[in-house]
N, C-alpha and C positions, 0 to 999 in steps of 0.2 A: 594896393595887394596890404598893404599897412594896418588897414582895419579886418581884412581877414587873416592874417598873422595873428591881431588880435581878439578876432572870436573862435581862431583855432584853438589860441592858448589859452580861453576859457573851458570850452568843451574840452578839452583834454585835459583840466585840472578841476571839473567838474564830478560829481556822483554818477551824473548819465555814463562817461566813460569809462567810470568803475565798475558797470554791469557788463562791459566787454570782457574785465577784465578776471572778475568772480562774477559767474551770474548768478552764483546760491543767494545773493545778497538779494535780487529781485526778487528769485523764491520768495527769499521769508518775508517780504512785503507783503506777497498775496497771500499768506499766510496768517499773519497779521490782521490784516482787512479781513479777511475772511474772521479770523474773532471776534473780530468787533462788527460784521453782524451778525453770530451766533449771541452777542452780546446783548445789542442794539434792537434787532430784529427780532429774532427769537429769547430775547432776555435770559438768558442762560449763566446765571451765574454773574448779571451787571456792574454788581458794586466792585467787583475783583475783575470780569473778563476783561470786561474795557479798560480800565488801567493797566493791566497785563497786558494787554494786546498794542495799545498805545504804545508804551516804551520799549516791547518788541520793533514797533514798526518807525521809533525814534534809534535805537541803539542795530538798525541794519539799513539806516541811511548812510551810505560812504562820504569819509571825507567829511564829514560833520565834527567830529573829534569830540561829542557829549558824550560818549562813554567816558572820555579821559577828565571830563568837568563836574559839570554839573552830579549827575548819573552816579559816577563814582563815589560823593561824599552823601549820596541818599541810600546807595544803595551799602554802608556801615552799614546802618538801623538793620537790614537781613544781615547780615557776616558777624555781627555780636551778637544777634540774636534780640536783638530789642523789640522791632515791629511784632512779632508770633506773641508774643507774652504782655504788648500793650492792647492787643483786639483780644485776646484771654484777658485782661482786664472789663475792657466794654461788655465782653460776652457773659461773665459773669454777673454785670450791674444788672444785664437786660434776665437773666436767667432765675428762672424760679423752681427751686431746688424741691420745695412742696412734696412731689407726689414722690420721687426718691424718699425723701423721710417715713414720707406713710410707707410707703411699700418698699423697705431695703432689698426683696428677695431679686428686686430690679438690676441692683447689683452684678449677681449669678449672669443674666440677659446682658447687660451691659459688656461684659466679659467675655463673655462668648463670641459675641459679635467683635471682638476681634483676632478670630481664631485667621481672618484671609493676610493680616499681615504677617503671623509664622509661614503660613502658607507662601504666600510669595517671597518671603526670606529666602527658604528652602530650593524654590523654585529659580529666585536668581545666583543661587551661588552656584545650582545647575549648570546654568546659561553659563557660569564661567565669569560672572560681577565678581569684584574682592568684595568681602564679609561687610566692610564698611558702608560701601555702595549699596550691596544687599539689603542691608538691614533699613537704608535713609527709602528704598522700593518699597519695602513691605508697609509701612509704613502710611502709606498710602492708603489702604483698606483700612483705617480707624478714620477715613472720610469724612479728617479734619486737616484743611485747610491748612492752615498756622502750622499744626503741629506738626504737619511733611514741609513744611521751609522750617522749621526753626532745626529740623533733625539733618534735611538735607546739607541745613550752613553748615552744620556741623561734622557730616560724615561725608558727603560724598559733594562739597561743592559747584565742581562741573557739572555737575549732570542736574543743579538744583530746577532748570528751565523748567525741563523734562516733567520732574517729579511733581512740581506746584502747576503747571498746568494740566497735568493727568489729574492731580486730585482735585482740582476745583473745577473741572468740566465733567470727572462722573458723580457730584455732587449736585452739578446743574442736574444733571438727568437721572437723578434718584425716581421720580416720578416715572419714569421710564425703563430704568433698569431691575427694582424691587419687586414690581407689581407679577412679574414671570415666576423668578423665585420664588416669590410668597403662594402663589396658586399650584405652585410644582407638590413643595412641600409641605402643603399643610390641605387637609383634608376639609367639605364645603362643611361639614357637620363644629367642626372648629372654631373655621373661620367666623359661625353663628353662633361663638357663646357669647352670651353677654354678661359682662361684667360690676359685679357689685363697688358702689360709692364709693373710695376709699377716706378714709379718718381722716378728720381737717387738725391740719400740724399748726401746732400756737406757736405763735411771734417767738420763744425762748428757744425754741429747734431750731427755728429757721437762725436766730445769732447766734448761737452755741454751736450747729453742723459746718457752718465753713472755716472757723477756728479751730472743731477740733480734726479735721478732715486733712488741713495743713499742717497741722503738728506731724498726724501720723505719716501722712503719706511722703511730706517731705526730710521725716526721720528714717522709715524705710528703704526709699531711694531717692538721694540728695539729687542728684539729675531730674528732678521731676519737680523742682522747686519754683523756677522762674513760671513754669505754664501753672502747673496749680498753685502756687502765691497768689499769681494774678487771677485765674479764678477767682478764687475762694476772695480775696480781695476785695475786688469789685463786687464779686453779692455781698459779704457785708457791708457793704456800703447802702445796699441798698435795702437788705433789710433793717440795719440797726436802726432807722427812719428817723435818723440826726445828721444825715449827711445827703438831702435830697441835692445839693446843689452839684457837691461831689458827683454822685453816682449820674446825673445828668449830665454830668460833663463825659464822662467816661462812656455811656452809650450814645450820646450822638457827636459833640464837635471835638473829640480826643478820638475816638473812632474812627469815623469818616478821613480825621486828617491822615492817622495811620496808615489807614485802608490806600489812599489817593500814593502814598510815598511807597507803600509795599509792593501796591501792584506795579510800577513804573516798575521800582527798581528787577523785582522779579521778572521782567519780561525785558530788559533790557539786558538780564543774564545768555540770551536765548539767540546769541550773534551765528549768523550763518554757518561760518567757520566750525564752530563744535555742537551746533545743535543739531542739523542734517546729517547725522550716521546712524545704522543700524540700531544702535542701543537705541535712542530715544523713540525710537518703535519696538524696540525689546521693554521696556520701561513704561509704554500708553500699554500694551498689552497686558502687562503682568500686573499694571495700574486698575485694570479690569477684574483681571482675573481675583484680586488682592480684594476687591469691592464684593465682590459677588461671593467669595468664600465667605467676606463678615457676614454681611446680609443671613445665607444660609446657617453662619452657627449663632447670633442672636437666635433664630426659627428653630431650630435644635434644641435650643436650652428652654424656650417655649415651650417647646414638643412637651417637653422633661417636666417642666411646671406645670404643663396642666396637668400630667399622670398624673404627677404627688401630690395635687391641689386637689385631685375628685374632678376633674374641669371643670375648675373655677377662675385659672386663664387662660385667654387667648392668646395661641401663641406667636397672632399676628405681631403683638407689641414686641416679641422678642425680633423681632428685624429692624426698627428702630433703635436699638445698642447700638449702633452705628452715631460716631456724634457728630451727623450734618442736623443742627437742632435750629428751629421747631421738624426741619421738611420730612425727615424720617418719619415724624407723632405722624405726621398729618397724612403719609403714602399709610400708612396703619389702620389709621379713621377710614382713609378711604375705600381701603382694601375690604373693612371690617362691614361696613356700610355696605356694601354692595350686596357680600351675604345674606346681611339682614339688613335692612333699615332704620329698624328702631337702636343697634349696637351704634353705644359711644364711646370711642377708646382711649380717644386724642389723650386725655387726662392719666390715662393709664400706662400709653405709651409714651409721655413725658417723661418717668421715671427711670425706661431703659435709655432714652434720647440722651438724660444728661448723665447719666452714668457712663452713658459710652463716651461723652468727653472727659471725664475723669480719668478712664479704662485707655482710654487711646494716648492721653499725656504722661499716662504710668509705662505702658509699652516702649511707646519713646524716650522714658527716661531710662528704663532698662538697654533698651539699645543704646543709646548715650554709652550705661555704665561700660555697656562690655564692647563696644567697639571705640569709642571717641578715645582720644588720645592725653 
């Protein structure tokens, strides 16, 4: 009897017994395992999908207390906006702004691709979300995970997991989501357009660019300073030619470390009692709408540029205005070559693509300025 009582006590105090009290924890564990499957087997943004999914797994193991210890302190980097800014530092160190500098009109297409942010914002308001939460949801349309996380951490912490998971899921699904929209909104003749090689950008231009952008954008919308400032600082480390060790650290060791902490922290916020709600489903749907409208907005600006230049701009590069670098640019290249095997759009698409990174940060800064406390 003593042994039976001991075993009964062990079971009643275990996490297994907690599943009977709150079965939603078990359901969240199954969701976490499914996300791990997508990250490992399907390779959907594995660098972040796997840490996010494992963080979700840890947080939903009942009675471990892990969210009150290790995860709590790791999550401070999300709450204070540290991790997203450091990810932007690494992104800047890995990004070549040459295509954007060579073709400044790419900024227009990058701006057009933020259309989905404001569309989803208005739709979220109609669905009854608070303005600050609606603003955070809209930023999913920028297809920029760190920006979406930073905005959600400031405006809608309770909805951070849903927003983050939606943002990274749609980034991973770009090769599936964008092509149908691209083919729908462009003609075959437009997709066949061959663009001339862009001019060569000098070393001085590449060094001056991040300095000028930091000063102008941070003065125009101060709330963008953490993201744009770190993005441009990382790029300056790369382009100066004098800080290769720092650039290499930003690109590799620092970014990899931050991504681990960021993913685990975000996933651990997806706790069954707060994540499994109708609002989560609405956020996921709104995220898809935002992303689709952003793609469409970039394409329409691309079509306008095509008309204004007398057919010298292939509208497909406009879809790369979402800030998923360089995946969106690769999709533009792929669709261009399907229409014309001799078409090489990758470097041209990188212009709107990197413009989208800046554009999404500016849009997020605008939202933080208007709706932040």
